[in-house]
C-alpha positions in Angstrom: 0.0 0.0 0.0 2.9 2.3 0.8 4.2 1.8 -2.8 0.8 2.9 -4.2 0.8 6.1 -2.2 4.4 6.8 -3.2 3.4 6.3 -6.9 0.4 8.6 -6.5 2.6 11.2 -4.8 5.2 11.0 -7.6 2.6 11.5 -10.4 1.1 14.4 -8.4 4.5 16.0 -8.2 5.1 15.6 -12.0 1.7 16.9 -12.9 2.2 20.0 -10.7 5.6 20.6 -12.2 4.3 20.4 -15.7 1.0 22.3 -14.9 -1.1 19.3 -15.9 -4.0 17.5 -14.3 -5.0 13.8 -14.7 -6.8 11.2 -12.7 -5.8 7.6 -13.4 -3.5 5.4 -11.2 0.2 6.1 -11.8 0.8 2.6 -13.4 -1.3 3.5 -16.4 0.8 6.5 -17.2 4.0 4.6 -16.7 2.8 1.9 -19.0 2.0 4.5 -21.6 5.6 5.8 -21.3 7.1 2.3 -21.6 5.1 1.2 -24.6 4.9 4.4 -26.7 6.7 3.8 -30.0 8.1 7.4 -30.0 10.1 9.2 -27.3 10.8 12.6 -28.8 12.0 16.1 -28.1 10.1 18.6 -30.3 10.8 22.3 -30.7 7.5 24.1 -31.1 7.1 26.2 -34.3 3.4 26.9 -33.9 0.9 26.9 -31.1 -2.9 27.2 -31.7 -5.1 27.5 -28.6 -8.7 26.5 -29.2 -11.7 25.8 -26.9 -10.2 23.2 -24.5 -7.3 22.2 -26.9 -3.9 23.2 -27.9 -2.6 22.1 -31.3 1.2 22.0 -31.3 3.4 21.8 -34.3 7.1 21.5 -34.2 10.4 20.2 -35.5 11.6 16.8 -34.2 15.0 17.6 -32.7 15.7 14.2 -30.9 14.2 10.8 -31.4 15.1 8.2 -28.7 13.1 5.3 -30.1 11.7 4.9 -33.6 12.4 7.5 -36.3 9.6 9.9 -37.1 8.8 12.8 -39.4 10.9 15.9 -39.2 7.8 18.0 -38.7 5.2 16.7 -36.3 1.8 18.0 -35.1 -0.4 16.9 -32.1 -3.3 18.2 -30.1 -3.6 18.0 -26.3 -6.3 19.0 -23.9 -5.8 22.5 -22.5 -7.4 24.3 -19.5 -8.9 27.3 -21.3 -11.2 29.6 -19.4 -14.3 28.3 -21.3 -13.8 24.6 -20.4 -14.3 22.5 -17.3 -12.2 19.3 -17.4 -14.1 16.1 -16.8 -12.6 13.4 -14.6 -10.9 10.7 -16.6 -7.6 9.5 -18.1 -6.9 12.7 -20.1 -4.1 15.0 -18.9 -5.1 18.7 -19.1 -2.3 21.2 -19.6 -2.1 25.0 -19.0 -1.8 26.6 -22.4 0.6 29.3 -21.3 3.3 26.6 -21.0 3.3 26.2 -24.8 5.1 29.0 -26.6 6.9 29.1 -29.9 10.5 27.9 -29.5 9.8 25.8 -26.4 11.0 22.2 -26.3 8.6 19.4 -25.4 9.8 16.0 -24.5 7.2 13.3 -24.5 6.1 9.8 -25.4 3.9 9.6 -28.5 1.9 7.3 -30.8 2.2 7.9 -34.5 -1.2 8.6 -36.1 -0.2 8.8 -39.8 2.9 8.9 -41.9 2.5 12.6 -42.4 3.8 13.6 -39.0 0.6 13.6 -37.0 1.2 12.1 -33.6 -0.6 11.8 -30.2 0.8 12.2 -26.8 0.6 8.8 -25.1 -1.8 9.5 -22.2 -0.5 13.0 -22.1 3.0 12.0 -21.1 5.0 15.0 -22.0 6.7 17.9 -20.4 8.2 21.3 -21.4 12.0 20.9 -20.9 14.8 23.5 -20.9 16.3 22.6 -24.2 17.0 19.8 -26.7 19.8 17.5 -25.8 21.3 14.1 -26.9 19.9 12.2 -24.0 16.4 12.3 -22.5 15.4 14.6 -19.7 12.6 12.4 -18.6 12.7 8.8 -17.4 10.7 5.9 -18.9 10.2 3.8 -15.7 9.2 6.6 -13.3 8.0 10.2 -13.4 11.3 11.9 -12.9 12.7 14.5 -15.2 16.2 16.0 -14.7 14.9 19.5 -14.9 17.1 22.3 -13.5 
């Protein structure tokens, strides 16, 4: 039981650090990290904020698993003023975290060969910069953020 509470505390810490909210048990998010075909760092070139969503487009600067398109695009749930998030597995992000030039590191599923991808259960974070090794771990919720 202590391990479950430690896991819940870990996910709460990561979600607070990345300005995100979600409500499944931690093991589901860890499984999403471990099984996602793509572990990428993406430098954002475009951010579109809609009603409850953020569509992010960027250039793949690092791929730690399978290769992917140079340009990628994905949509995540965003906490905009006109939306009340519903309980469930989705991770909700604060849109002010996403700015042109920011680097996102995350775990993704490919949707099509044209660069459309989806964040694996919202498992992504804004990181300080692109680098040759990952900032974020696969087997826990730690990220080596300064």
